[in-house]
N, CA, C and O of each residue as an XYZ file, in Angstrom:
640
protein
N       1.685     70.273     74.152
C       2.876     71.114     73.610
C       3.253     71.011     71.978
O       4.009     70.056     71.796
N       3.053     71.461     71.205
C       3.620     71.574     69.767
C       4.891     71.162     69.583
O       5.837     71.770     70.085
N       5.045     69.996     68.782
C       6.521     69.510     68.199
C       6.808     70.839     67.372
O       6.095     71.833     67.233
N       8.218     70.519     66.808
C       9.041     71.629     65.937
C       8.127     71.380     64.772
O       7.580     72.409     64.378
N       7.782     70.160     64.042
C       7.425     69.937     62.955
C       6.099     70.428     63.091
O       5.679     71.099     62.149
N       5.138     70.181     64.339
C       3.894     70.707     64.051
C       3.701     72.343     64.144
O       2.787     73.024     63.679
N       4.956     72.784     64.959
C       4.691     74.304     64.527
C       5.423     74.918     63.402
O       5.463     76.116     63.123
N       5.953     74.010     62.838
C       6.592     74.399     61.242
C       4.661     74.487     60.127
O       4.312     75.314     59.285
N       3.979     73.389     60.626
C       2.548     73.141     59.914
C       1.970     74.548     60.179
O       1.507     75.433     59.460
N       2.182     74.397     61.478
C       1.325     75.912     62.177
C       1.077     77.423     61.618
O       0.140     78.210     61.486
N       2.764     77.341     61.316
C       3.299     78.440     60.754
C       2.861     78.553     59.238
O       2.650     79.627     58.675
N       2.753     77.327     58.661
C       2.594     77.402     57.161
C       1.203     77.992     57.019
O       0.815     78.961     56.365
N       0.451     77.003     57.940
C      -1.053     77.610     57.707
C      -1.250     78.843     58.097
O      -1.997     79.443     57.324
N      -0.841     79.531     59.080
C      -1.101     80.920     59.188
C      -1.038     81.613     58.231
O      -1.897     82.426     57.888
N       0.319     81.302     57.498
C       0.956     82.258     56.289
C      -0.152     82.026     55.204
O      -0.600     82.995     54.592
N      -0.645     80.625     54.932
C      -1.764     80.479     53.905
C      -2.952     80.780     54.070
O      -3.737     80.558     53.148
N      -3.468     81.438     55.434
C      -4.704     81.674     55.278
C      -5.134     82.950     55.763
O      -5.262     83.096     56.979
N      -5.405     84.015     54.878
C      -5.506     85.082     55.154
C      -6.604     85.573     56.679
O      -6.622     86.614     57.336
N      -7.323     84.436     56.785
C      -7.876     85.031     58.046
C      -7.137     85.274     59.252
O      -7.370     86.203     60.025
N      -6.089     84.267     59.410
C      -5.102     83.835     60.137
C      -3.784     85.004     60.247
O      -3.285     85.481     61.266
N      -3.352     85.323     58.423
C      -2.245     86.359     58.318
C      -2.746     87.611     58.642
O      -1.940     88.296     59.272
N      -3.571     88.009     58.468
C      -4.147     89.179     58.876
C      -3.671     89.800     60.399
O      -3.361     90.985     60.521
N      -3.661     89.147     61.172
C      -2.991     89.388     62.587
C      -1.610     89.950     62.643
O      -0.598     89.612     62.030
N      -1.766     90.679     63.329
C       0.148     91.176     63.840
C       0.714     89.969     64.623
O       0.139     89.190     65.383
N       1.968     90.031     64.234
C       2.656     89.254     65.020
C       3.320     89.537     66.432
O       4.512     89.631     66.723
N       1.929     89.667     67.398
C       2.288     90.435     68.425
C       1.572     89.111     69.852
O       1.214     87.974     69.540
N       1.541     89.449     70.760
C       0.885     88.588     71.675
C      -0.751     88.686     71.378
O      -1.481     87.694     71.355
N      -1.255     90.213     71.129
C      -2.631     90.030     70.962
C      -2.783     89.180     69.600
O      -3.523     88.197     69.543
N      -1.994     89.657     68.469
C      -2.405     88.503     67.206
C      -1.693     87.259     67.379
O      -1.528     86.683     66.304
N      -1.222     86.659     68.373
C      -1.160     85.071     68.867
C      -2.847     84.972     69.375
O      -3.622     84.264     68.731
N      -3.217     85.595     70.338
C      -4.190     85.369     71.372
C      -5.427     85.023     70.026
O      -6.153     84.067     69.754
N      -5.224     86.072     69.565
C      -6.797     85.535     68.130
C      -6.637     84.793     67.685
O      -7.590     84.016     67.632
N      -5.333     84.363     66.984
C      -5.192     82.947     66.197
C      -5.549     82.032     66.891
O      -6.501     81.348     66.515
N      -4.822     81.723     68.231
C      -5.113     80.462     69.062
C      -6.765     80.662     68.972
O      -7.401     79.894     68.250
N      -7.396     81.631     69.662
C      -8.964     81.590     69.950
C      -9.519     80.872     68.406
O     -10.456     80.075     68.467
N      -8.874     81.211     67.006
C      -9.602     80.836     66.010
C      -9.231     79.162     65.725
O      -9.959     78.279     65.272
N      -7.861     79.109     66.161
C      -7.680     77.219     65.992
C      -8.397     76.685     67.028
O      -8.601     75.472     67.080
N      -8.833     77.500     67.919
C      -9.474     76.417     69.003
C     -11.217     76.521     69.084
O     -11.906     76.207     70.054
N     -11.662     77.024     67.847
C     -13.081     77.037     67.736
C     -13.179     75.364     66.866
O     -12.279     74.744     66.301
N     -14.609     75.017     67.051
C     -14.835     73.823     66.310
C     -14.365     73.989     64.575
O     -14.642     75.006     63.939
N     -13.702     72.936     64.042
C     -13.480     72.867     62.781
C     -14.846     73.069     61.672
O     -15.963     72.601     61.893
N     -14.606     73.575     60.900
C     -15.520     74.171     59.721
C     -15.177     73.699     58.352
O     -14.142     74.259     57.990
N     -15.626     72.919     57.486
C     -17.092     72.113     57.958
C     -16.503     70.932     59.032
O     -15.308     70.758     59.269
N     -17.659     70.143     59.641
C     -17.094     69.472     60.704
C     -16.270     68.643     60.201
O     -16.284     68.321     59.013
N     -15.229     68.083     61.302
C     -13.986     66.991     61.264
C     -13.850     66.459     62.072
O     -13.501     67.085     63.073
N     -14.089     64.478     62.218
C     -14.678     63.816     62.901
C     -13.298     63.317     63.606
O     -12.649     62.884     62.654
N     -12.578     63.166     64.686
C     -11.775     62.453     64.892
C     -12.073     61.121     66.067
O     -13.160     60.988     66.629
N     -11.139     60.399     66.244
C     -11.093     59.422     67.342
C     -10.817     59.995     68.513
O      -9.895     60.806     68.604
N     -11.739     59.575     69.779
C     -11.312     60.036     71.112
C     -10.496     59.016     71.477
O     -10.622     57.795     71.384
N      -9.486     59.838     71.984
C      -8.426     59.292     73.036
C      -8.645     58.863     74.438
O      -7.807     58.159     75.001
N      -9.993     59.346     75.171
C     -10.197     59.205     76.694
C     -11.521     59.045     76.720
O     -12.098     59.937     77.343
N     -12.309     58.088     76.188
C     -13.598     58.095     76.393
C     -13.930     57.022     77.945
O     -13.661     55.825     78.054
N     -14.318     57.560     78.569
C     -14.495     56.605     80.086
C     -15.167     55.401     79.578
O     -15.947     55.623     78.652
N     -15.053     54.191     79.956
C     -15.461     52.921     80.048
C     -17.101     53.129     80.207
O     -18.082     52.792     79.544
N     -16.904     53.775     81.292
C     -18.584     54.011     82.048
C     -19.456     54.739     80.973
O     -20.652     54.491     80.820
N     -18.712     55.720     80.190
C     -19.687     56.169     79.160
C     -20.466     55.293     78.402
O     -21.693     55.204     78.400
N     -19.387     54.450     77.550
C     -19.736     53.460     77.079
C     -21.102     52.599     77.226
O     -22.159     52.390     76.630
N     -20.264     52.164     78.630
C     -21.251     51.041     79.172
C     -22.703     51.406     79.913
O     -23.514     50.500     80.109
N     -22.977     52.721     80.298
C     -24.390     53.029     80.551
C     -25.022     53.684     79.265
O     -26.198     54.044     79.318
N     -24.386     53.830     78.267
C     -25.409     54.584     77.458
C     -25.480     53.608     75.706
O     -24.559     53.645     74.891
N     -26.594     52.945     75.540
C     -26.805     52.290     74.418
C     -26.090     51.255     74.093
O     -25.817     50.897     72.947
N     -25.586     50.457     75.674
C     -25.430     49.256     75.601
C     -26.602     48.441     75.792
O     -27.608     48.767     76.422
N     -26.335     47.087     75.049
C     -27.170     46.040     75.130
C     -26.752     45.116     76.074
O     -26.417     44.071     75.517
N     -26.667     45.091     76.961
C     -26.460     44.089     78.375
C     -26.662     42.577     77.813
O     -25.716     41.789     77.803
N     -27.684     42.298     77.444
C     -28.225     41.266     77.262
C     -27.019     40.602     76.101
O     -26.766     39.398     76.060
N     -26.538     41.348     75.447
C     -25.678     40.553     73.968
C     -24.757     40.277     74.936
O     -24.313     39.192     74.560
N     -24.070     40.626     76.150
C     -22.721     40.421     76.448
C     -22.866     39.139     76.624
O     -22.022     38.467     76.031
N     -23.742     38.488     77.312
C     -24.119     37.192     77.966
C     -24.075     36.154     76.244
O     -24.344     34.955     76.308
N     -23.818     36.616     75.244
C     -24.188     35.719     74.018
C     -22.510     35.387     73.811
O     -22.033     34.330     73.398
N     -22.042     36.171     74.075
C     -20.635     36.486     73.565
C     -19.684     35.091     73.944
O     -20.049     34.545     74.986
N     -18.613     34.495     73.300
C     -18.255     33.291     73.653
C     -17.087     33.685     74.928
O     -16.849     34.834     75.300
N     -16.716     32.962     75.245
C     -15.463     33.426     76.957
C     -14.408     34.358     76.324
O     -13.960     35.351     76.898
N     -14.000     33.891     74.908
C     -12.870     34.603     74.338
C     -13.194     36.009     74.358
O     -12.510     36.883     74.891
N     -14.397     36.184     73.677
C     -14.765     37.528     72.908
C     -15.034     38.220     74.170
O     -14.769     39.421     74.210
N     -15.523     37.642     75.219
C     -15.809     38.479     76.791
C     -15.119     38.873     77.274
O     -15.198     40.015     77.725
N     -14.117     38.115     77.409
C     -12.592     38.590     78.032
C     -12.178     39.461     77.369
O     -11.460     40.212     78.028
N     -12.304     39.790     76.154
C     -11.757     40.896     75.267
C     -12.273     41.942     75.835
O     -11.553     42.763     76.403
N     -13.601     42.069     75.767
C     -14.494     42.920     75.768
C     -14.151     43.532     77.709
O     -13.884     44.686     78.045
N     -14.256     42.593     78.423
C     -13.940     42.904     79.980
C     -12.772     43.502     80.156
O     -12.700     44.397     80.998
N     -11.755     43.167     79.480
C     -10.404     43.798     79.549
C     -10.073     45.203     78.826
O      -8.992     45.789     78.770
N     -11.274     45.552     78.311
C     -10.874     46.886     77.367
C     -11.688     47.533     78.385
O     -10.979     48.417     78.866
N     -12.990     47.527     79.029
C     -13.332     48.288     80.220
C     -12.849     48.433     81.155
O     -12.821     49.441     81.861
N     -12.308     47.262     81.329
C     -11.241     47.606     83.000
C     -10.515     48.508     82.874
O     -10.173     49.045     83.928
N     -10.173     48.859     82.078
C      -8.973     49.955     81.687
C      -9.274     51.014     82.267
O      -8.325     51.677     82.685
N     -10.649     51.532     82.491
C     -11.454     52.747     82.730
C     -11.428     53.682     81.753
O     -12.501     54.286     81.731
N     -10.507     54.136     80.771
C     -10.637     54.889     79.658
C     -10.647     54.031     78.145
O      -9.793     53.173     77.917
N     -11.289     54.240     77.554
C     -10.661     53.727     75.975
C      -9.952     54.432     75.206
O     -10.327     55.600     75.109
N      -9.202     54.188     74.716
C      -8.331     55.121     73.554
C      -8.898     54.249     72.200
O      -8.583     53.117     71.834
N      -9.983     55.348     71.524
C     -10.291     54.648     70.507
C      -9.524     55.116     69.327
O     -10.002     55.066     68.194
N      -8.346     55.567     69.584
C      -7.334     55.973     68.463
C      -6.776     55.038     67.943
O      -6.757     54.803     66.735
N      -6.149     54.265     69.001
C      -5.391     53.118     69.174
C      -6.121     52.102     67.828
O      -7.343     52.029     67.693
N      -5.277     51.474     67.038
C      -5.825     50.853     66.155
C      -6.058     49.254     67.169
O      -7.175     48.792     67.399
N      -5.156     48.813     67.506
C      -5.394     47.348     68.840
C      -7.024     47.328     69.407
O      -7.817     46.396     69.540
N      -7.133     48.756     69.667
C      -8.202     48.864     70.650
C      -9.381     48.454     69.556
O     -10.058     47.451     69.784
N      -9.582     49.139     68.525
C     -10.848     49.045     67.559
C     -10.572     47.688     67.135
O     -11.618     47.070     66.941
N      -9.510     47.005     66.923
C      -9.721     45.810     66.211
C     -10.118     44.654     67.659
O     -10.733     43.609     67.451
N      -9.701     45.021     68.929
C     -10.904     44.265     69.949
C     -12.175     44.225     69.942
O     -12.861     43.217     70.107
N     -12.709     45.797     69.668
C     -13.804     45.769     69.368
C     -14.745     45.025     68.373
O     -15.805     44.411     68.498
N     -13.770     45.390     67.142
C     -14.202     44.436     66.158
C     -14.512     43.189     66.233
O     -15.640     42.759     65.992
N     -13.246     42.290     66.675
C     -13.163     40.970     67.140
C     -14.298     40.556     68.069
O     -14.982     39.556     67.854
N     -14.468     41.370     69.112
C     -15.676     40.947     70.256
C     -16.906     40.928     69.821
O     -17.588     39.905     69.879
N     -17.379     42.156     69.288
C     -18.345     42.566     68.588
C     -18.942     42.192     66.974
O     -19.179     43.025     66.100
N     -19.092     40.790     66.875
C     -19.190     40.708     65.616
C     -20.112     39.550     65.266
O     -20.551     38.801     66.138
N     -20.427     39.404     63.838
C     -21.024     38.060     63.715
C     -22.822     38.438     63.689
O     -23.178     38.589     62.521
N     -23.795     38.587     64.531
C     -25.166     38.561     64.605
C     -25.500     40.368     64.134
O     -24.643     41.250     64.180
N     -26.437     40.492     63.855
C     -26.906     41.875     63.529
C     -26.914     42.367     65.040
O     -26.310     43.437     65.116
N     -27.278     42.046     65.954
C     -27.651     42.497     67.004
C     -26.145     43.016     67.919
O     -26.038     44.011     68.635
N     -24.958     41.842     67.566
C     -23.740     42.214     68.050
C     -23.050     43.246     67.147
O     -22.161     44.023     67.496
N     -23.538     43.142     66.071
C     -23.021     44.535     65.355
C     -23.841     45.827     65.570
O     -23.348     46.954     65.543
N     -24.831     45.612     65.736
C     -25.442     46.798     66.773
C     -25.096     47.372     67.652
O     -25.198     48.599     67.680
N     -24.546     46.628     68.707
C     -23.724     46.681     69.472
C     -22.330     47.468     69.775
O     -22.061     48.226     70.707
N     -21.403     46.965     68.498
C     -20.468     47.340     68.117
C     -20.782     49.130     67.573
O     -20.124     50.023     68.107
N     -21.606     49.390     66.724
C     -22.129     50.622     66.265
C     -22.262     51.424     67.515
O     -21.507     52.394     67.589
N     -23.030     51.221     68.459
C     -23.168     51.889     69.829
C     -22.240     51.994     70.601
O     -22.261     52.661     71.636
N     -21.350     51.368     70.198
C     -19.918     51.540     71.433
C     -19.209     52.628     70.285
O     -18.601     53.543     70.841
N     -19.192     52.671     68.864
C     -18.374     53.330     68.314
C     -18.782     54.842     68.458
O     -17.912     55.711     68.403
N     -19.836     55.089     68.606
C     -20.539     56.484     69.066
C     -19.614     57.200     69.774
O     -18.846     58.110     69.461
N     -19.828     56.641     70.736
C     -18.641     57.226     72.201
C     -17.610     57.562     72.112
O     -17.056     58.301     72.925
N     -16.789     56.813     70.474
C     -15.870     57.050     70.318
C     -15.201     57.854     69.231
O     -14.229     57.647     68.506
N     -16.325     59.145     69.414
C     -15.661     59.967     68.183
C     -16.222     61.204     68.460
O     -17.246     61.319     69.134
N     -15.471     62.359     67.868
C     -15.790     63.718     68.541
C     -15.560     64.496     67.256
O     -15.026     64.001     66.264
N     -16.104     66.052     67.359
C     -15.608     66.624     66.455
C     -14.393     67.450     66.967
O     -14.418     67.965     68.085
N     -13.284     67.572     66.091
C     -12.303     68.090     66.251
C     -12.158     69.679     66.224
O     -13.089     70.211     65.621
N     -11.374     70.402     66.646
C     -11.279     71.682     66.754
C     -10.158     71.943     64.992
O      -9.578     71.016     64.427
N     -10.159     73.306     64.547
C      -9.565     73.839     63.237
C      -8.299     73.187     63.667
O      -7.769     72.439     62.845
N      -7.635     73.378     65.015
C      -5.796     73.023     65.211
C      -5.836     71.629     64.868
O      -5.162     71.194     63.935
N      -6.618     70.870     65.594
C      -6.691     69.331     65.824
C      -7.010     68.449     64.207
O      -6.746     67.329     63.771
N      -7.850     69.917     63.580
C      -8.132     68.914     62.059
C      -6.812     69.126     61.213
O      -6.480     68.316     60.347
N      -6.027     70.333     61.530
C      -4.907     70.649     60.959
C      -3.525     69.640     61.407
O      -2.636     69.329     60.614
N      -3.575     69.277     62.669
C      -2.484     68.314     63.025
C      -2.793     66.870     62.707
O      -1.910     66.036     62.909
N      -4.270     66.402     62.104
C      -4.325     64.718     61.972
C      -4.293     64.363     60.930
O      -4.208     65.064     59.922
N      -4.381     62.745     61.030
C      -4.012     62.267     59.916
C      -5.472     61.354     59.827
O      -6.080     60.795     60.740
N      -5.781     61.429     58.381
C      -7.224     60.584     58.172
C      -8.307     61.478     57.209
O      -8.112     62.608     56.762
N      -9.228     60.822     57.072
C     -10.363     61.499     56.205
C     -11.401     62.531     57.020
O     -11.900     63.535     56.511
N     -11.586     62.141     58.185
C     -12.698     62.921     59.369
C     -13.790     63.149     58.993
O     -14.377     64.226     59.097
N     -14.299     61.887     58.378
C     -15.648     61.573     58.321
C     -16.060     61.025     59.766
O     -15.265     60.677     60.638
N     -17.429     61.014     59.850
C     -18.165     59.999     60.730
C     -17.801     58.472     60.283
O     -17.511     57.662     61.163
N     -17.814     58.193     59.294
C     -17.590     56.622     59.146
C     -15.970     56.663     59.086
O     -15.554     55.523     58.879
N     -15.082     57.466     59.185
C     -13.651     57.116     59.513
C     -13.092     58.270     59.602
O     -12.543     59.021     58.796
N     -13.404     58.310     61.153
C     -12.528     59.304     61.659
C     -11.079     59.543     61.620
O     -10.366     58.586     61.318
N     -10.576     60.592     61.861
C      -9.023     60.716     61.460
C      -8.395     60.632     63.077
O      -8.990     60.926     64.113
N      -7.194     60.202     62.937
C      -6.251     60.185     64.203
C      -5.712     61.361     64.635
O      -4.863     61.761     63.838
N      -5.915     62.298     65.873
C      -5.165     63.438     65.973
C      -3.474     63.257     66.292
O      -2.886     62.261     66.714
N      -2.976     64.490     65.956
C      -1.553     64.300     66.008
C      -1.513     65.079     67.444
O      -0.934     64.774     68.486
N      -2.253     66.079     67.152
C      -1.958     67.382     68.488
C      -3.436     67.113     68.843
O      -4.305     66.788     68.034
N      -3.640     67.352     70.563
C      -4.751     66.972     71.210
C      -5.008     68.021     71.982
O      -4.227     68.279     72.897
N      -6.004     68.718     71.784
C      -6.653     69.680     73.133
C      -6.657     71.427     72.497
O      -6.989     71.632     71.329
N      -6.354     72.290     73.190
C      -6.305     73.952     72.866
C      -4.754     74.268     72.540
O      -3.797     73.557     72.848
N      -4.728     75.344     71.935
C      -3.196     75.658     71.962
C      -3.507     77.531     72.647
O      -4.482     78.252     72.440
N      -2.577     77.739     73.253
C      -2.474     79.275     73.763
C      -1.646     80.094     72.802
O      -1.247     79.714     71.701
N      -1.429     81.336     73.398
C      -1.024     82.391     72.174
C       0.293     82.174     72.317
O       1.003     82.339     71.325
N       0.857     81.784     73.505
C       2.643     81.708     73.259
C       2.932     80.578     72.274
O       3.737     80.884     71.395
N       2.540     79.575     72.244
C       2.624     78.573     71.519
C       2.755     78.898     70.126
O       3.692     78.723     69.347
N       1.275     79.562     69.935
C       1.301     80.278     68.467
C       2.193     81.118     67.844
O       2.414     81.127     66.633
N       2.896     82.088     68.980
C       4.014     83.136     68.836
C       5.335     82.535     68.281
O       6.067     82.938     67.377
N       5.438     81.203     69.281
C       6.901     80.462     68.949
C       6.847     79.708     67.396
O       7.793     79.564     66.621
N       5.410     79.277     67.209
C       5.057     78.811     65.457
C       5.651     79.671     64.592
O       6.571     79.560     63.782
N       4.770     80.752     65.012
C       4.869     81.988     64.189
C       6.550     82.683     63.990
O       6.944     83.141     62.918
N       7.246     82.643     65.047
C       8.603     82.888     64.935
C       9.594     81.712     64.754
O      10.796     81.959     64.850
N       9.187     80.487     64.507
C       9.964     79.464     64.288
C      10.774     79.726     62.544
O      11.560     78.890     62.096
């Protein structure tokens, strides 16, 4: 559910964009706007994932031999991060932990890069609107709202 501040941003965005403002302020208009907001952002806008399964990271691109080369402290950091079940890459402390565990050799940095591939995804138009950051692959944005929005929330924003 969008906050009142986010609804104000959405309302301003609808009014500022002819492709959105052209729709009538009705349920059907709200439905059409919601459909447009729930499409992928164009141009592509990259955000940090908040719910990456640790299993996805560990099974795809992980160089298991590198884990054995970590110091005890670094290995403990990585072990605890993966025990959580999901990794929230949007959290600064999580990324700091990844950076602290996977540092040093070119091989360890390659593991870090492989891990970060799983922590990014393209945003929807709405997620882009309510995100903070540059939204590039090198510097993903942090979402202020995640997921799709339905027509009733669009109508609430338009009429607020």
